[in-house]
DRENPA-3360 file (N, C-alpha, C; in nm, 2 decimals, always signed):
BEGIN
1 = MSIKQNLN = +29.08/+13.96/+11.24/+29.08/+13.82/+11.22/+29.14/+13.74/+11.34 ~ +29.09/+13.63/+11.38/+29.14/+13.55/+11.49/+29.24/+13.45/+11.43 ~ +29.32/+13.41/+11.51/+29.43/+13.29/+11.48/+29.35/+13.18/+11.39 ~ +29.23/+13.14/+11.45/+29.17/+13.03/+11.38/+29.11/+13.07/+11.24 ~ +29.06/+13.19/+11.23/+29.02/+13.24/+11.10/+29.14/+13.24/+11.00 ~ +29.25/+13.30/+11.05/+29.37/+13.32/+10.97/+29.42/+13.18/+10.92 ~ +29.42/+13.09/+10.99/+29.47/+12.95/+10.97/+29.37/+12.89/+10.87 ~ +29.25/+12.89/+10.90/+29.15/+12.83/+10.80/+29.16/+12.89/+10.66;
9 = TIQQSLPE = +29.18/+13.04/+10.66/+29.19/+13.10/+10.52/+29.31/+13.04/+10.45 ~ +29.43/+13.03/+10.53/+29.55/+12.99/+10.45/+29.54/+12.85/+10.42 ~ +29.48/+12.76/+10.52/+29.47/+12.61/+10.48/+29.38/+12.59/+10.35 ~ +29.28/+12.68/+10.35/+29.19/+12.65/+10.22/+29.27/+12.70/+10.10 ~ +29.36/+12.78/+10.10/+29.44/+12.83/+9.99/+29.55/+12.74/+9.94 ~ +29.57/+12.63/+10.03/+29.69/+12.55/+10.00/+29.66/+12.42/+9.92 ~ +29.72/+12.37/+9.81/+29.69/+12.25/+9.75/+29.71/+12.13/+9.86 ~ +29.65/+12.03/+9.82/+29.66/+11.91/+9.91/+29.80/+11.86/+9.93;
17 = HVTLVAVS = +29.88/+11.87/+9.84/+30.02/+11.81/+9.85/+30.12/+11.91/+9.93 ~ +30.07/+12.02/+9.98/+30.16/+12.13/+10.04/+30.12/+12.12/+10.20 ~ +30.24/+12.10/+10.28/+30.23/+12.10/+10.42/+30.24/+12.24/+10.48 ~ +30.16/+12.27/+10.58/+30.18/+12.41/+10.64/+30.25/+12.38/+10.78 ~ +30.36/+12.46/+10.79/+30.43/+12.47/+10.91/+30.38/+12.61/+10.98 ~ +30.32/+12.60/+11.09/+30.28/+12.71/+11.16/+30.41/+12.78/+11.25 ~ +30.45/+12.90/+11.21/+30.58/+12.94/+11.27/+30.53/+13.03/+11.38 ~ +30.58/+12.96/+11.49/+30.51/+13.02/+11.63/+30.63/+13.09/+11.72;
25 = KTKPISDL = +30.73/+13.11/+11.66/+30.85/+13.17/+11.73/+30.81/+13.31/+11.80 ~ +30.84/+13.32/+11.92/+30.80/+13.45/+12.02/+30.66/+13.45/+12.05 ~ +30.59/+13.36/+12.00/+30.45/+13.37/+12.05/+30.42/+13.28/+12.18 ~ +30.32/+13.34/+12.25/+30.29/+13.27/+12.37/+30.20/+13.14/+12.35 ~ +30.22/+13.04/+12.45/+30.15/+12.92/+12.44/+30.00/+12.92/+12.40 ~ +29.93/+13.03/+12.47/+29.80/+13.05/+12.43/+29.77/+13.08/+12.30 ~ +29.84/+13.14/+12.22/+29.84/+13.14/+12.08/+29.85/+13.02/+12.01 ~ +29.95/+12.94/+12.04/+29.96/+12.82/+11.98/+29.85/+12.73/+12.01;
33 = MEAYNAGQ = +29.81/+12.73/+12.13/+29.68/+12.64/+12.17/+29.57/+12.69/+12.09 ~ +29.55/+12.81/+12.04/+29.43/+12.84/+11.96/+29.45/+12.79/+11.83 ~ +29.57/+12.79/+11.78/+29.59/+12.72/+11.65/+29.58/+12.57/+11.66 ~ +29.62/+12.52/+11.78/+29.62/+12.37/+11.79/+29.46/+12.33/+11.80 ~ +29.39/+12.41/+11.87/+29.25/+12.37/+11.87/+29.17/+12.39/+11.75 ~ +29.24/+12.47/+11.65/+29.17/+12.48/+11.53/+29.22/+12.37/+11.43 ~ +29.30/+12.29/+11.48/+29.36/+12.17/+11.41/+29.49/+12.16/+11.37 ~ +29.57/+12.27/+11.39/+29.70/+12.26/+11.35/+29.79/+12.18/+11.43;
41 = RIFGENKI = +29.87/+12.10/+11.37/+29.97/+12.00/+11.47/+30.11/+12.02/+11.43 ~ +30.15/+12.11/+11.33/+30.29/+12.11/+11.30/+30.31/+12.26/+11.32 ~ +30.43/+12.28/+11.42/+30.47/+12.41/+11.47/+30.62/+12.43/+11.44 ~ +30.66/+12.54/+11.39/+30.81/+12.57/+11.36/+30.85/+12.68/+11.46 ~ +30.97/+12.65/+11.53/+31.04/+12.74/+11.61/+31.18/+12.76/+11.56 ~ +31.23/+12.87/+11.59/+31.38/+12.90/+11.55/+31.47/+12.91/+11.66 ~ +31.43/+12.89/+11.79/+31.52/+12.88/+11.90/+31.49/+12.76/+11.97 ~ +31.59/+12.67/+12.00/+31.58/+12.54/+12.05/+31.53/+12.55/+12.19;
49 = QEMTDKYQ = +31.58/+12.64/+12.27/+31.53/+12.65/+12.42/+31.38/+12.69/+12.41 ~ +31.33/+12.78/+12.33/+31.20/+12.80/+12.33/+31.11/+12.69/+12.28 ~ +31.15/+12.63/+12.18/+31.08/+12.51/+12.14/+31.07/+12.40/+12.24 ~ +31.18/+12.38/+12.30/+31.19/+12.28/+12.42/+31.09/+12.31/+12.53 ~ +31.08/+12.43/+12.56/+30.98/+12.48/+12.67/+30.84/+12.46/+12.63 ~ +30.82/+12.49/+12.51/+30.68/+12.48/+12.46/+30.65/+12.33/+12.45 ~ +30.75/+12.25/+12.40/+30.71/+12.09/+12.39/+30.67/+12.04/+12.52 ~ +30.74/+12.09/+12.63/+30.71/+12.03/+12.76/+30.57/+12.07/+12.81;
57 = EMPKDIKW = +30.52/+12.18/+12.78/+30.39/+12.22/+12.82/+30.27/+12.19/+12.73 ~ +30.30/+12.15/+12.62/+30.19/+12.14/+12.50/+30.16/+11.99/+12.48 ~ +30.04/+11.96/+12.41/+30.00/+11.83/+12.38/+30.12/+11.76/+12.30 ~ +30.12/+11.63/+12.33/+30.22/+11.55/+12.27/+30.21/+11.50/+12.12 ~ +30.10/+11.53/+12.08/+30.08/+11.49/+11.92/+30.12/+11.60/+11.83 ~ +30.19/+11.70/+11.89/+30.23/+11.80/+11.80/+30.37/+11.76/+11.73 ~ +30.38/+11.79/+11.61/+30.51/+11.77/+11.53/+30.60/+11.89/+11.54 ~ +30.70/+11.90/+11.61/+30.80/+12.02/+11.62/+30.90/+12.03/+11.52;
65 = HMIGHVQR = +30.90/+12.14/+11.45/+31.00/+12.16/+11.33/+31.10/+12.27/+11.39 ~ +31.23/+12.23/+11.37/+31.33/+12.35/+11.41/+31.37/+12.41/+11.27 ~ +31.34/+12.54/+11.25/+31.34/+12.61/+11.13/+31.45/+12.70/+11.14 ~ +31.51/+12.74/+11.25/+31.62/+12.84/+11.25/+31.75/+12.78/+11.24 ~ +31.86/+12.86/+11.25/+32.00/+12.82/+11.24/+32.02/+12.74/+11.37 ~ +32.09/+12.61/+11.35/+32.12/+12.53/+11.46/+32.27/+12.52/+11.50 ~ +32.29/+12.54/+11.63/+32.42/+12.54/+11.68/+32.45/+12.40/+11.72 ~ +32.55/+12.35/+11.70/+32.56/+12.20/+11.73/+32.57/+12.16/+11.87;
73 = NKVKYMAE = +32.61/+12.25/+11.96/+32.62/+12.21/+12.09/+32.46/+12.22/+12.17 ~ +32.36/+12.26/+12.08/+32.24/+12.27/+12.13/+32.15/+12.15/+12.08 ~ +32.20/+12.07/+11.99/+32.12/+11.97/+11.93/+32.06/+11.88/+12.03 ~ +32.14/+11.85/+12.13/+32.10/+11.76/+12.24/+31.98/+11.78/+12.31 ~ +31.94/+11.91/+12.32/+31.82/+11.96/+12.39/+31.70/+11.91/+12.32 ~ +31.69/+11.90/+12.19/+31.58/+11.88/+12.10/+31.58/+11.74/+12.04 ~ +31.68/+11.66/+12.06/+31.69/+11.53/+12.00/+31.59/+11.42/+12.04 ~ +31.54/+11.44/+12.17/+31.44/+11.36/+12.21/+31.31/+11.36/+12.14;
81 = FVNLIHGV = +31.28/+11.48/+12.09/+31.14/+11.51/+12.04/+31.12/+11.58/+11.89 ~ +31.23/+11.63/+11.86/+31.21/+11.71/+11.73/+31.17/+11.63/+11.61 ~ +31.08/+11.67/+11.53/+31.02/+11.59/+11.43/+31.10/+11.59/+11.28 ~ +31.13/+11.75/+11.26/+31.22/+11.77/+11.14/+31.31/+11.89/+11.17 ~ +31.42/+11.88/+11.12/+31.52/+11.99/+11.13/+31.54/+12.05/+10.99 ~ +31.50/+12.17/+10.98/+31.50/+12.23/+10.83/+31.63/+12.28/+10.80 ~ +31.72/+12.34/+10.89/+31.84/+12.41/+10.85/+31.97/+12.32/+10.86 ~ +31.99/+12.22/+10.81/+32.12/+12.16/+10.81/+32.20/+12.19/+10.70;
89 = ESFKLLKE = +32.31/+12.27/+10.74/+32.39/+12.33/+10.63/+32.54/+12.29/+10.63 ~ +32.56/+12.18/+10.71/+32.70/+12.12/+10.70/+32.69/+11.97/+10.74 ~ +32.79/+11.90/+10.70/+32.81/+11.77/+10.75/+32.83/+11.75/+10.89 ~ +32.91/+11.83/+10.95/+32.94/+11.84/+11.10/+32.81/+11.84/+11.17 ~ +32.71/+11.93/+11.13/+32.58/+11.94/+11.20/+32.50/+11.81/+11.19 ~ +32.50/+11.76/+11.07/+32.44/+11.64/+11.04/+32.49/+11.52/+11.13 ~ +32.63/+11.51/+11.15/+32.69/+11.42/+11.23/+32.66/+11.42/+11.36 ~ +32.64/+11.54/+11.43/+32.61/+11.58/+11.55/+32.44/+11.53/+11.58;
97 = INKQAKKH = +32.36/+11.57/+11.48/+32.22/+11.51/+11.50/+32.22/+11.38/+11.51 ~ +32.30/+11.30/+11.42/+32.29/+11.16/+11.42/+32.35/+11.10/+11.56 ~ +32.44/+11.16/+11.61/+32.50/+11.12/+11.75/+32.39/+11.14/+11.85 ~ +32.33/+11.24/+11.85/+32.23/+11.27/+11.96/+32.10/+11.18/+11.94 ~ +32.06/+11.17/+11.81/+31.95/+11.08/+11.78/+31.97/+10.95/+11.82 ~ +32.09/+10.89/+11.82/+32.12/+10.76/+11.85/+32.11/+10.73/+12.00 ~ +32.14/+10.84/+12.09/+32.12/+10.84/+12.23/+31.98/+10.81/+12.26 ~ +31.89/+10.86/+12.18/+31.74/+10.84/+12.21/+31.69/+10.73/+12.12;
105 = DRVIDCLL = +31.77/+10.65/+12.06/+31.72/+10.54/+11.98/+31.63/+10.59/+11.87 ~ +31.65/+10.70/+11.81/+31.56/+10.75/+11.72/+31.63/+10.79/+11.57 ~ +31.56/+10.81/+11.47/+31.60/+10.84/+11.34/+31.53/+10.98/+11.32 ~ +31.61/+11.09/+11.30/+31.57/+11.22/+11.29/+31.56/+11.27/+11.14 ~ +31.44/+11.32/+11.10/+31.44/+11.37/+10.97/+31.50/+11.50/+10.95 ~ +31.58/+11.52/+10.84/+31.65/+11.66/+10.82/+31.63/+11.70/+10.68 ~ +31.64/+11.83/+10.66/+31.64/+11.89/+10.53/+31.78/+11.95/+10.52 ~ +31.83/+11.95/+10.41/+31.96/+12.02/+10.37/+31.92/+12.17/+10.32;
113 = QIKIASEE = +31.99/+12.26/+10.40/+31.97/+12.40/+10.37/+32.06/+12.44/+10.25 ~ +31.99/+12.48/+10.15/+32.07/+12.53/+10.03/+32.07/+12.68/+10.01 ~ +32.18/+12.74/+10.01/+32.19/+12.89/+10.00/+32.14/+12.93/+9.86 ~ +32.01/+12.99/+9.86/+31.98/+13.03/+9.72/+31.95/+13.19/+9.73 ~ +31.98/+13.25/+9.83/+31.97/+13.40/+9.84/+32.11/+13.47/+9.80 ~ +32.09/+13.60/+9.76/+32.23/+13.67/+9.75/+32.28/+13.73/+9.86 ~ +32.20/+13.73/+9.97/+32.24/+13.79/+10.10/+32.36/+13.70/+10.15 ~ +32.45/+13.78/+10.21/+32.57/+13.71/+10.29/+32.52/+13.64/+10.41;
121 = SKFGMSPE = +32.42/+13.72/+10.47/+32.38/+13.67/+10.60/+32.29/+13.52/+10.61 ~ +32.26/+13.49/+10.49/+32.18/+13.36/+10.49/+32.28/+13.25/+10.49 ~ +32.23/+13.15/+10.57/+32.31/+13.01/+10.58/+32.27/+12.92/+10.46 ~ +32.36/+12.82/+10.45/+32.32/+12.72/+10.36/+32.44/+12.67/+10.27 ~ +32.43/+12.54/+10.22/+32.54/+12.49/+10.14/+32.49/+12.51/+9.98 ~ +32.60/+12.49/+9.91/+32.58/+12.50/+9.75/+32.52/+12.38/+9.70 ~ +32.45/+12.38/+9.60/+32.40/+12.26/+9.53/+32.52/+12.15/+9.52 ~ +32.63/+12.19/+9.48/+32.74/+12.10/+9.46/+32.78/+12.03/+9.59;
129 = DAAALLQS = +32.79/+12.11/+9.69/+32.84/+12.05/+9.81/+32.74/+11.96/+9.87 ~ +32.60/+11.99/+9.85/+32.49/+11.91/+9.89/+32.51/+11.77/+9.81 ~ +32.53/+11.78/+9.69/+32.54/+11.66/+9.61/+32.66/+11.57/+9.64 ~ +32.78/+11.63/+9.67/+32.90/+11.56/+9.73/+32.87/+11.50/+9.86 ~ +32.79/+11.57/+9.96/+32.75/+11.51/+10.08/+32.68/+11.38/+10.07 ~ +32.58/+11.39/+9.99/+32.47/+11.28/+9.97/+32.55/+11.16/+9.92 ~ +32.66/+11.18/+9.84/+32.73/+11.07/+9.77/+32.85/+11.02/+9.86 ~ +32.87/+11.08/+9.96/+33.00/+11.05/+10.04/+32.97/+10.92/+10.13;
137 = EDFSALKN = +33.08/+10.85/+10.16/+33.08/+10.74/+10.24/+33.05/+10.78/+10.38 ~ +33.10/+10.89/+10.43/+33.07/+10.94/+10.56/+32.92/+10.95/+10.58 ~ +32.84/+11.00/+10.49/+32.71/+11.03/+10.49/+32.64/+10.89/+10.51 ~ +32.67/+10.80/+10.42/+32.60/+10.67/+10.42/+32.62/+10.59/+10.55 ~ +32.73/+10.63/+10.63/+32.74/+10.57/+10.76/+32.66/+10.62/+10.87 ~ +32.58/+10.72/+10.84/+32.50/+10.78/+10.94/+32.36/+10.70/+10.96 ~ +32.32/+10.64/+11.05/+32.21/+10.55/+11.06/+32.09/+10.61/+11.13 ~ +32.11/+10.72/+11.20/+32.02/+10.79/+11.28/+31.97/+10.93/+11.23;
145 = VNVTGVMG = +31.99/+10.95/+11.11/+31.94/+11.08/+11.04/+31.88/+11.03/+10.90 ~ +31.77/+11.09/+10.87/+31.70/+11.07/+10.73/+31.69/+11.20/+10.67 ~ +31.76/+11.22/+10.56/+31.76/+11.35/+10.47/+31.64/+11.33/+10.39 ~ +31.53/+11.41/+10.40/+31.42/+11.39/+10.33/+31.38/+11.51/+10.24 ~ +31.48/+11.59/+10.22/+31.45/+11.71/+10.12/+31.55/+11.82/+10.15 ~ +31.51/+11.93/+10.09/+31.59/+12.05/+10.10/+31.50/+12.17/+10.15 ~ +31.57/+12.28/+10.20/+31.51/+12.40/+10.24/+31.59/+12.52/+10.18 ~ +31.51/+12.63/+10.16/+31.59/+12.75/+10.11/+31.51/+12.86/+10.16;
153 = MATFTEDQ = +31.59/+12.98/+10.18/+31.53/+13.10/+10.20/+31.56/+13.20/+10.10 ~ +31.45/+13.27/+10.04/+31.49/+13.37/+9.92/+31.54/+13.51/+9.99 ~ +31.60/+13.58/+9.90/+31.65/+13.71/+9.93/+31.53/+13.79/+9.99 ~ +31.57/+13.87/+10.10/+31.46/+13.97/+10.15/+31.44/+14.09/+10.06 ~ +31.36/+14.08/+9.96/+31.34/+14.19/+9.86/+31.21/+14.20/+9.81 ~ +31.16/+14.32/+9.75/+31.04/+14.31/+9.69/+31.03/+14.27/+9.55 ~ +31.15/+14.24/+9.49/+31.16/+14.20/+9.35/+31.13/+14.04/+9.32 ~ +31.00/+14.04/+9.28/+30.93/+13.90/+9.27/+31.01/+13.82/+9.18;
161 = EQIRQEFN = +31.06/+13.87/+9.07/+31.14/+13.80/+8.97/+31.26/+13.73/+9.04 ~ +31.33/+13.81/+9.11/+31.44/+13.76/+9.18/+31.40/+13.63/+9.28 ~ +31.30/+13.66/+9.36/+31.25/+13.56/+9.43/+31.22/+13.42/+9.36 ~ +31.14/+13.45/+9.25/+31.10/+13.34/+9.17/+31.24/+13.25/+9.11 ~ +31.33/+13.33/+9.06/+31.46/+13.27/+9.02/+31.52/+13.18/+9.13 ~ +31.52/+13.23/+9.26/+31.59/+13.18/+9.37/+31.50/+13.04/+9.41 ~ +31.37/+13.06/+9.40/+31.28/+12.94/+9.42/+31.31/+12.83/+9.31 ~ +31.32/+12.87/+9.20/+31.34/+12.77/+9.09/+31.48/+12.72/+9.10;
169 = LLKSTFDS = +31.58/+12.79/+9.15/+31.70/+12.72/+9.18/+31.70/+12.60/+9.28 ~ +31.61/+12.63/+9.40/+31.60/+12.53/+9.50/+31.52/+12.41/+9.44 ~ +31.43/+12.42/+9.34/+31.35/+12.32/+9.29/+31.44/+12.24/+9.19 ~ +31.53/+12.31/+9.12/+31.62/+12.23/+9.02/+31.72/+12.16/+9.11 ~ +31.76/+12.23/+9.21/+31.86/+12.16/+9.31/+31.79/+12.02/+9.36 ~ +31.68/+12.03/+9.41/+31.60/+11.92/+9.46/+31.60/+11.81/+9.35 ~ +31.56/+11.85/+9.24/+31.54/+11.74/+9.12/+31.67/+11.68/+9.10 ~ +31.79/+11.74/+9.10/+31.92/+11.68/+9.07/+31.95/+11.60/+9.19;
177 = LKAIHSNL = +31.94/+11.64/+9.31/+31.97/+11.56/+9.43/+31.88/+11.43/+9.44 ~ +31.76/+11.45/+9.40/+31.67/+11.33/+9.40/+31.72/+11.23/+9.32 ~ +31.78/+11.26/+9.22/+31.85/+11.16/+9.12/+31.97/+11.08/+9.19 ~ +32.02/+11.14/+9.29/+32.12/+11.08/+9.38/+32.08/+11.00/+9.50 ~ +31.98/+11.08/+9.56/+31.91/+11.02/+9.69/+31.76/+11.02/+9.66 ~ +31.73/+10.89/+9.65/+31.59/+10.89/+9.58/+31.47/+10.91/+9.69 ~ +31.50/+10.90/+9.83/+31.40/+10.94/+9.92/+31.36/+11.06/+9.95 ~ +31.43/+11.16/+9.88/+31.40/+11.31/+9.89/+31.24/+11.33/+9.85;
185 = KTISMGMS = +31.17/+11.40/+9.92/+31.04/+11.44/+9.91/+30.98/+11.57/+9.93 ~ +31.05/+11.64/+10.02/+31.02/+11.77/+10.07/+31.11/+11.89/+10.01 ~ +31.02/+12.00/+9.96/+31.10/+12.12/+9.94/+31.03/+12.22/+10.02 ~ +31.11/+12.27/+10.13/+31.06/+12.36/+10.22/+31.11/+12.50/+10.17 ~ +31.00/+12.57/+10.12/+31.03/+12.71/+10.08/+30.90/+12.80/+10.08 ~ +30.92/+12.91/+10.10/+30.80/+13.01/+10.11/+30.76/+13.04/+10.25 ~ +30.73/+13.17/+10.27/+30.68/+13.22/+10.41/+30.56/+13.31/+10.38 ~ +30.52/+13.38/+10.49/+30.40/+13.46/+10.49/+30.39/+13.54/+10.36;
193 = GDYQLAID = +30.50/+13.61/+10.32/+30.50/+13.70/+10.21/+30.50/+13.64/+10.07 ~ +30.56/+13.53/+10.06/+30.57/+13.46/+9.92/+30.54/+13.31/+9.91 ~ +30.46/+13.25/+9.99/+30.44/+13.12/+9.99/+30.36/+13.08/+9.86 ~ +30.27/+13.17/+9.82/+30.19/+13.14/+9.69/+30.29/+13.12/+9.58 ~ +30.38/+13.22/+9.57/+30.48/+13.21/+9.46/+30.57/+13.08/+9.48 ~ +30.60/+13.04/+9.60/+30.69/+12.92/+9.64/+30.61/+12.81/+9.58 ~ +30.48/+12.80/+9.61/+30.41/+12.68/+9.58/+30.40/+12.67/+9.42 ~ +30.38/+12.79/+9.35/+30.40/+12.79/+9.20/+30.53/+12.73/+9.15;
201 = CGSTMVRV = +30.63/+12.75/+9.23/+30.77/+12.70/+9.18/+30.80/+12.56/+9.24 ~ +30.71/+12.51/+9.31/+30.74/+12.35/+9.34/+30.74/+12.32/+9.49 ~ +30.72/+12.43/+9.58/+30.73/+12.40/+9.72/+30.62/+12.29/+9.76 ~ +30.66/+12.21/+9.86/+30.58/+12.12/+9.92/+30.56/+12.14/+10.07 ~ +30.63/+12.24/+10.12/+30.61/+12.28/+10.25/+30.63/+12.43/+10.28 ~ +30.53/+12.49/+10.34/+30.55/+12.64/+10.36/+30.55/+12.67/+10.51 ~ +30.63/+12.78/+10.54/+30.65/+12.81/+10.68/+30.58/+12.96/+10.70 ~ +30.47/+12.95/+10.76/+30.39/+13.07/+10.76/+30.37/+13.10/+10.92;
209 = GSSIFGAR = +30.41/+13.23/+10.94/+30.40/+13.29/+11.09/+30.30/+13.40/+11.11 ~ +30.35/+13.51/+11.06/+30.28/+13.64/+11.08/+30.14/+13.64/+11.01 ~ +30.13/+13.57/+10.91/+29.98/+13.57/+10.86/+29.89/+13.48/+10.94 ~ +29.93/+13.40/+11.02/+29.86/+13.33/+11.12/+29.84/+13.41/+11.26 ~ +29.96/+13.42/+11.31/+29.96/+13.48/+11.44/+29.97/+13.63/+11.46 ~ +30.00/+13.69/+11.35/+30.01/+13.85/+11.36/+30.17/+13.88/+11.38 ~ +30.20/+14.01/+11.38/+30.33/+14.05/+11.39/+30.40/+14.00/+11.51 ~ +30.54/+13.97/+11.50/+30.60/+13.90/+11.61/+30.65/+14.01/+11.71;
217 = NYN = +30.67/+13.98/+11.83/+30.70/+14.06/+11.94/+30.85/+14.01/+11.99 ~ +30.94/+14.10/+11.95/+31.08/+14.07/+11.98/+31.14/+14.15/+12.10 ~ +31.05/+14.19/+12.17/+31.10/+14.27/+12.29/+31.14/+14.17/+12.40;
% end
């Protein structure tokens, strides 16, 4: 199957309210352009340098999503163009995004990353910390960031029931945070292997890579 065929198959399987982020990390621009020419406009990268290089070479109507772990000292490289930052897991990071967005006279949309997985290696804040952040005076002072939802990554496991429980935790966290911060609208959860389950649990944005572009090349 070609990238175009893969993309069309996935798009046809998604409900209208679900946004598809094509995860293009490690893939060459030629692959991204094949997806672009098939109509895809939202691409997700997990390394800021790689995303910046692709942004410079590709059409400017693309919306770039930063889906990986963000180091604060690298925010400045993407602040000019990034459309959505998925993995905001601390107030310090949010403050830095605000600072860099202000330099470009922009408001950058962000998702709070909630730790729903049992693995120690996964990043994210607790639902309680997210609630405290959204109610803090320090947060209300940030004028160049817009928290529009939550993101979470399930445990890497074959156990579908565990994944379902973790997705349900993110959905219930979103619901409780929305009562505090009414402009939340996005629940980013679900990848190639589990996006259908994620949608069943309330996801509004899925991050799909290998099912579109094939296996990744990490060499």
